[in-house]
N, C-alpha and C positions, 0 to 999 in steps of 0.2 A: 372455551374459545379455541377454535381449531386454527391450525396454521395453514394458510393457503399456499401450497407448494408452488403453484404456477405463478402467483404474484411474486413470491420470494425470488424465483429464478429470473423473472423480468427485472426486478429491482437490482439484483446482483449484476446482471448482464449490462444494464444501463450504467451502473457505477463503474464497472470494469472498463467500459468503453470510454467513459468520461475521464477516469483517472489514468488509463493507459500505462500500467506499471512497466511494461516492456520498454516503452519509449522513455520512461523516466529513469532507467538504470544509468545511462551516461550522465544525467544531471546529478544523481546521487553520488556517483563516483567522483565527479569533478568537484562537488561541494565538500566531500569528505577526504579529498586528496591531502595526504600528509598526516592523516589520523592513523592511529594504531588499529589493528583488527578489532580489538576490544571496544575502542571508541566508535568504530563504524557499526558494530553490532548493537551497542547501546543506543546510538542515534536511530538506527532502524527500528529498534524495539519501542523507543519513545514515540517515534512517528507513527508506528502501527497502532499503538494504544490511542494516540490522539485522533487518528483518522477513524478508528473504530468507534 
């Protein structure tokens, strides 16, 4: 089974546009306000695994 690079790029681009991680940075910072740096990293890691 071959990987279709063109299709993969299209899917990633669509997901990037929908998720818009640049615009979600302020939301993440406001939701994790008051947490330690370790807590913020752990939350980001758990979120990354969940989204992936």
